[in-house]
C-alpha positions in Angstrom: 8.7 4.4 -25.7 12.2 3.1 -25.7 12.4 0.3 -23.1 15.3 2.3 -21.5 13.0 5.6 -20.9 10.2 3.3 -19.4 12.6 1.8 -16.9 13.8 5.4 -16.1 10.3 6.6 -15.9 9.2 3.9 -13.6 12.4 3.6 -11.2 12.2 7.6 -10.7 8.6 7.7 -10.1 8.4 4.6 -7.9 11.7 5.6 -6.0 10.3 9.4 -5.5 6.8 8.0 -4.1 8.5 5.5 -2.1 10.7 8.4 -0.7 7.3 10.2 0.1 5.7 7.3 1.5 8.8 7.0 4.1 8.7 10.6 5.0 5.0 10.4 5.6 5.1 7.4 7.8 8.0 8.8 9.8 5.8 11.9 10.4 2.5 10.5 11.1 2.9 6.8 12.0 5.9 6.6 14.1 4.4 8.4 17.3 1.9 5.9 17.4 4.3 3.2 17.1 6.2 5.0 19.9 3.0 4.7 21.9 2.1 1.1 21.1 5.9 0.1 21.8 5.7 1.8 25.0 2.6 0.0 26.0 4.4 -3.3 25.3 7.6 -2.2 27.1 5.2 -1.8 30.4 3.8 -5.5 29.9 7.2 -6.8 29.5 8.2 -5.2 33.2 5.1 -6.2 34.5 5.6 -9.8 33.4 9.3 -9.8 34.7 10.4 -10.5 31.3 12.5 -7.2 31.1 13.7 -5.1 33.9 13.2 -1.3 34.0 17.1 -0.3 34.0 18.8 2.4 32.3 20.6 -0.2 30.2 17.2 -1.6 28.9 16.6 1.9 27.7 20.1 2.4 26.2 19.3 -0.4 24.1 15.7 0.4 23.4 16.7 3.7 22.2 19.5 2.5 20.1 17.2 0.0 18.5 14.3 2.5 17.7 16.8 5.1 16.1 18.0 2.3 13.8 14.4 1.5 13.1 13.4 4.9 12.3 16.3 5.8 10.2 15.3 2.7 8.0 11.7 3.8 7.6 12.6 6.2 4.7 15.0 3.4 3.1 12.5 0.8 3.2 9.8 3.1 1.8 12.1 3.6 -1.1 12.8 0.0 -1.5 9.2 -0.8 -1.3 8.1 2.0 -3.4 10.5 0.9 -6.4 9.2 -2.7 -6.2 5.4 -1.7 -6.1 6.0 1.4 -8.6 7.7 -1.2 -10.9 4.5 -3.1 -10.8 2.3 0.0 -11.4 4.2 1.0 -14.2 4.1 -2.1 -16.2 0.4 -2.2 -15.5 -0.2 1.4 -16.8 2.0 0.6 -19.8 -0.5 -2.3 -20.5 -3.7 -0.5 -19.9 -2.9 3.0 -20.8 -4.8 3.1 -23.8 -8.1 1.8 -22.2 -8.1 4.0 -19.3 -10.5 7.1 -19.4 -8.8 10.5 -19.1 -7.5 13.4 -21.4 -4.0 13.1 -20.2 -1.5 10.4 -18.6 -1.8 12.1 -15.2 -5.5 11.6 -15.0 -5.1 8.1 -16.4 -2.6 7.2 -13.8 -4.6 8.7 -11.0 -7.6 6.5 -12.4 -5.5 3.5 -12.1 -3.8 4.1 -9.0 -7.4 4.3 -7.6 -8.2 1.0 -8.8 -5.2 -0.4 -7.6 -5.4 1.1 -4.2 -8.8 0.0 -3.6 -8.5 -3.7 -4.9 -4.8 -4.3 -3.4 -4.9 -2.2 -0.6 -8.1 -1.1 0.7 -10.3 -4.1 0.4 -7.8 -6.3 2.1 -7.5 -3.6 4.9 -11.2 -3.6 5.6 -11.0 -7.2 6.5 -7.4 -7.2 8.1 -6.8 -3.7 9.1 -3.5 -2.8 10.3 -2.6 -2.9 14.0 0.0 -1.4 16.2 2.7 -3.9 17.6 1.3 -4.3 20.9 -1.7 -6.1 19.1 -1.3 -9.7 18.0 0.0 -12.9 19.2 3.7 -13.8 17.6 2.1 -17.5 17.3 -0.7 -16.3 15.0 2.0 -14.3 12.7 2.0 -16.7 10.0 -1.7 -17.1 9.8 -2.3 -13.6 9.8 0.2 -13.0 7.1 -1.3 -15.9 5.0 -4.8 -14.4 5.5 -4.1 -11.2 4.3 -1.8 -12.1 1.3 -4.5 -14.3 0.4 -7.1 -11.7 0.1 -4.9 -9.4 -1.7 -4.6 -12.2 -4.2 -8.1 -12.9 -4.4 -9.1 -9.1 -5.0 -6.3 -8.6 -7.5 -6.7 -11.8 -9.6 -10.5 -11.0 -9.6 -10.3 -7.6 -10.7 -8.1 -8.6 -13.7 -10.3 -11.6 -14.7 -13.6 -9.2 -14.4 -11.8 -6.5 -16.0 -11.0 -9.0 -19.0 -14.5 -10.3 -18.8 -16.0 -6.7 -19.2 -14.4 -6.3 -22.4 -16.4 -9.0 -24.1 -19.4 -7.1 -23.1 -20.7 -3.8 -24.8 -20.6 -0.4 -23.0 -24.1 -0.7 -21.6 -23.4 -4.2 -20.1 -19.9 -3.8 -18.7 -21.7 -3.0 -15.1 -22.2 -7.0 -15.2 -18.5 -7.5 -14.7 -18.3 -4.9 -11.8 -21.2 -6.7 -9.9 -19.6 -9.8 -10.5 -16.3 -8.7 -8.7 -18.3 -7.3 -6.0 -20.2 -10.4 -5.4 -16.8 -12.6 -5.6 -15.1 -10.2 -3.2 -18.1 -10.3 -0.6 -18.1 -14.0 -0.8 -14.1 -13.9 -0.1 -15.2 -11.5 2.9 -17.8 -13.9 4.4 -15.9 -17.0 3.8 -12.4 -15.9 5.2 -11.9 -16.0 9.0 -11.3 -12.9 11.1 -8.3 -11.9 12.6 -7.6 -14.3 15.4 -6.0 -11.9 17.8 -7.9 -10.0 20.5 -7.3 -6.3 20.7 -6.7 -5.6 24.6 -5.4 -1.9 24.2 -7.4 1.3 23.7 -9.4 1.4 20.5 -8.4 5.1 20.2 -4.9 4.3 19.8 -5.7 1.3 17.3 -7.9 3.4 15.2 -5.8 6.6 15.1 -2.8 3.9 14.0 -5.1 2.4 11.2 -6.1 5.9 10.0 -2.6 7.1 9.6 -1.4 4.0 8.0 -4.1 4.6 5.4 -2.9 8.1 4.8 0.7 6.7 4.8 0.1 4.2 2.1 -2.6 6.6 0.0 0.4 9.2 -0.1 2.4 6.5 -2.1 -0.4 5.8 -4.5 -1.1 9.5 -5.3 2.5 10.3 -5.6 3.5 7.3 -7.9 0.6 8.4 -10.2 1.2 11.8 -10.4 5.0 11.3 -10.7 4.6 9.0 -13.5 1.6 10.5 -15.2 3.6 13.7 -15.5 7.0 12.3 -16.8 4.9 10.2 -19.5 3.1 13.4 -20.7 6.5 15.3 -20.7 8.1 12.6 -22.7 5.1 12.3 -25.2 5.2 16.1 -25.4 9.0 15.9 -26.1 8.7 13.5 -28.9 6.0 15.2 -30.7 7.9 18.5 -30.4 11.0 16.7 -32.0 9.0 15.3 -34.9 7.9 18.9 -35.9 11.2 20.5 -35.8 
């Protein structure tokens, strides 16, 4: 495949999936953000840090409109960057992925990357709405989360390479090795230091919507990239026989 066509496919799939992600987040995650920020505002009023005045709400509404309008743009930007990574990994691993077409291959790869780069870190450090979390622990929380992503991702690559040295019946050894490695990381790494003081119903529903939002990206990017890749290969074969 020509480099220019590869870049176009990767950018189109990543941008489109990011757009889907942004729209889904706007539709299902933002309402929970409104609830959480509303609780946060009540705490500010109770503590005296802010006054419940019309001026406050004018500024707040303006900020939330700006924030919500940037939700979709942020999804497109993030989708383009992660989609580029997905496209590169797919190009390098396409021939070794199971599946009768590139759509199925891309879905399998996205499932692997969703599990190792998102689900596993999420299970240890699940997303919380804005009202949960102390600003003083922000750097620590980000460091822990990114560290687990790195451990999971590097571990998956390492054990995948190891599996290629085994025959078919022994490839499960690498999978077991990855499971042991990530289990040790789960136990060894500290828990989230922040105490949850709001309704667990709000927190759990926010987390569920967050999972659905991220999952919409991984499903979209695999379907779009796989479809475009199949169409390109079909067109190439058709041209060769005409």
